[in-house]
N, C-alpha and C positions, 0 to 999 in steps of 0.2 A: 493846707490841707494836700496829699499825696494823689496824684493822679498814676493809677498802675495801667500798663499797656499788655502785660502779660504776652510776650511776643521775643522773639528771639531776632526779628527784623531789625534795623537801623530805627526806620523813619515809619511811623504809624499813623493815620490820620484819626484825630478826634471826631467823636460824634456832638456836632453840637447846633444850635439854631432850631428853628421850627420842628413840628413833627414829622417823624421820618416813615416809611413803610419797612415792613421786615427786611434786615439787613445781615448780611452775611457777616459770620465773624472774622474778623482780620488776623488771629492769632494763628501761627503756624508751627509745623514741625510738633505738633502733640501727640503723645503715642496713644493708639487704642486700647482700651481697656477690655479683655476677652469676657466673655459673659456668657449664661446660660438663662433659659426661663423656664418659669414652673407654669406648664399649659394647665388651662381650665381652671385656675387659681380658687376663683371663689364660686362657691356651690351654692346657687340660689334656691329657694321652694320652687317647687311646682307652679306655672303661670305666673311668677315673677320675673321683671327684669330690671336690667339697670337704664339709664338713661344717660345725659350727659355727665360721666363721672369726673365733676371740677376738682374734687376733694378728697384725699385720703390721710389717715393719720392712724398711729398705732398706741396702744398705752402699755404700762409695764409688762403686762401678762403676754404682748405681741397680738392682743384681739385688735382688730380691724375696722376703722370707720371709713365710710362711703358717703359722703355728702353728695347727693346728685339730682340732677333736676328730669323731672319725668313729667306726666301729668301734673303732677305737683312736686315740690321739694320733699325730698324724703332724706334721711338719715337712717342707714343700716349698720347693723354692727355685725362682725363675724368672728368667729376663733383665729387661733393662731395658723392653723389648718385649713381657713377657707370655709368653714362650715357656720352657715347664718345662725345668728343667735337670736337677733330682736330686732325691731325698728324702735327708734328713740324719736319723741316728738311727734306723732301722729297726729295732724289735725293742729297743729302748734302755730298760732298767730303770727310767731317770728320766722315763719319760712313762707317764702315766695319763689326766688330765684338764689339757689345755693351758690356760692362761690370759695369758701376755704372751711375747711374744720381743722383744729389743731385740740393736742391734749397735752396738759400741763403737768407739772411734776407729781401732782396729786391724784393723776388719774380724772382729774374734769376734763370735760369735754367741752371744748368751746367752739361755736358755729358763726359763720360770718355772712351773712344775707344779702345779698346786693339788691334785691328785690324789694327788703321792707327795710331797708336802711339800719339793720337792727346785730349787734354781736350779744351772743347769749352764751351763759355759762352754766352747763348740766352738771351735776354732782354723777360719780360713776354712775347710780342708780338710774339715772335718767332725769332727776329733779332739777328744776331751772332754779339755779344760787343766785344771778345777776343778770342783768338786761343792761347794755348801753346802747344807746340810740333811741329812735323813734319811730313807728311805723305809720306812714302819710295816713289819715282818718281815710277811712272807705268814701265819706259823704264827697271828698274830694275827686274821687274818679281815680282811676288808673294813670300815673305819671311817668313816662317813660323816662324822661330826663326834664332838668329846670330848663324851663323855658326862659329865652334870653340870657343875658350874663350870670353865673353862677354867683348866687347870694354870700355874704361875708360869711367865713366858716365859723361856727360858734363851738362852744366846748362837749357838748353834750348832743349834738344834733349832727349825725352822719348823713353823708350823701353819697350810695353805691360803694361803700366800704368793700374791702379786698382780701384783708387779712389781717391775723391776731398773732402776737409773739408775746414772750414773758422773760423777764430776767430772772436771776436768783435770788432776789429779794421780793419777788410777786408781783412784782409794777408790771402794767400791762401796756401793749403798743397796738395800734391799731393804724394800718395804712387806710386812707379814706382821701381819697379811692379815685373812682372817675370823676368826678366833680370837682371835690375840695381840694384835691393835689398836695397833700400833706399827710403827716406823721403824727400823731397823738400819742400822749404819755398819760395813762391815769395810774394809781395807785391801787393797791391790791383791794381797795374797797371800792376802787371806780370812781375816784375823786380827781379831777383833771389836774394835771400837774405842767404841763408845756406843750407846745406842737411847735415842729417846723414847716415850711410851704407854707401855702395859702390857697384859697379858691382860685388864683391867679396862676396859671401853668408859668413853668420856667424850667431853664435848662443851665442856671449857675448851681455852685455847689449848695446844698441844702433848699435848692427847690424841686419841684417834681412835674411832670406831666404825665399823668395816671401811674401812679405808685402800685405795683399789680399785685407783689407778695412782699411778705416781709417774715424774719427770723432774728431773734436774738442769740447770740452765743453766751457760753458761760461768763464772759468778761462783763456782760451788760450791751457790749456793742450791738447795735441795730443794722442791720443789713435789709435793703430796698432793692427791690426789681423796679426799676424805675422806666417802666415799659416804652413809651413813646421817645423815650430820651435815648432808646438803646444803647444802656449802660446801668448797673449796678451802683448802687453808693453805700459805703459803710460811715455810720453815724458812733459817736460816742453815747454814753447813757442819759446825756442830757440833750442829746439829738442835735449836737455841734458836728459839722461835717467833719470827717477823716481823709478820706479817698473816694476815688470812683473809679471804675473797671471799663472799660470803653472796647474793647477789643472780642467779647463774647458774644456779639450779636446783639438780637433784642432780649430786654430783660423779661423776659415772661413771669418765671418763679425760679426760686431758691428753696435749698434746704440746708440747714446746718446741724450736723450730727452731735449727739452728745457725750458725754464721757471725758475723760482727762487729754485726750486727743481727738480734737475736732476737725472733723473738713467740711468743706462747703461744696454744694452740687448747684452749678448755674443751668438752667433750660433754656438753650436757644430754640424753642419749640418752632414747628413748621406753623404758619398761619392757619386762621381759621377759612374755609373756603378752599387751601389748597390753591392759590393761585400759577399761573403758569411760570414754571423754572424755581417754583420754590423748594421742592423736593431735593434739587441738585444744591442749593445755597445754604438748607438749614435744616433743624430737626435733632441735632447732637444733643447731649448732655456733657457738660465739662465736671471734674473733680478736682478740687485744688485744697491746700494746705491755708491754713489762716492768715499766714503772711503774705497770700497772694500769689504762691506759685501751684500754676497748674500741672498736673501729676497726669493727667489723661482724659481722654473721652470717650464714648460710646455711644451705639445707637444710631438709626436711622429712621426717616419718615417711612409710613407703609400701611397700606388700609389693612394686611394680612400681619397678624403677629408671627416672629419677634420686632416688626416695625410699628411704631406709632402714630399717632395722629393727635395733635396738639396737646401736649404734656402740659397739663394745667396747674397740677400740684405733686410734688414728692414728697414721700416720707423716707426719712433716713434715719431712724432711730438704731439700726445694723447699718452702718454704713457700706458693709459688705453685702446687704441685701435691700435692694430699694424696692419701693411699693409706686408705682405711677399711675396717677389717674388721666385718663383721657376724655377730652371735649367730643371729638367727630367719629371715634368708633365706639362708643360708649361701652367701653371697659377699663378694666385694671389688669395692670399686668404686673409680676414679680421678676426684678430682676438680678439675678446672681452675679454679681462681681468677683473674677477670678484675680489674683497677684500677677503684677508685674514688674519687671526689673525695674529697678528706679533710674530714670530717663527723664529728670523735670522738663518741661518745656518751657520755662522762662518766666518772668515777672513783667 
């Protein structure tokens, strides 16, 4: 397994050991990527509002999905110009506390709900096609987190899952999550194949302490935002560790763009609650080549756009037009990145 430091400095400390608070990135000499933003990008119907906009995704037509937490969890669809089209899954039993939304190659819409422990596949028309996981029965009452030690991870029972991704063969990968500290692979029909990690948090290669985001590249490699370990991990298609990235701060989320030339974006988001000093040390998003070369960064925390507040998920279908879902400002922003001279920061 390769450990990548992404730095031009001679010596950089590795993140290891028990859980750490939000961490400042240690990479240096990263060029700033110039950008513009689109003001008032999404147009909601009269009387409607976004809540915590924890997840965003686009389909092949450019339509935008926003999975957000409000009085209840809701999934909205907008056209590419930001005009509201419809709500999907209103009243759906699998919605309780949104965490991620992704769109696969066939434009099926996948939601990850941390509250119901369910990952759902919707058709482009909004019909439920597959459910992975099981919602705790209502007769058990509300359960915020497991009592006592986490139970041994099971093949089809999830515990506060966080994200979902797909390889070119249609296999499904789920980061599971807040209590199971694992990544699970299922085949395209939803049958269990393998897992890495366990209900016990760890910081060795192939172990996790809150895998908070996940993407799969065109090679079938699985990228994981290992949040509490303050790192990212890259796994092969069989979930064997390849490398870890430890100099980009805390691994909140990531996005891998599609196409023949892929990029990966990493969010060192400012943390929930904006503790003292966090705006000075966190908040930026990094852009990198798939070989680990960081080519730029952009963005800063701020309550007023174009600043952002806890970037929880990123859509990068177009790597020059990113859509960012924010928790604490209850909004979605569109960032247009502009070309910069080639000057990589290092590996």
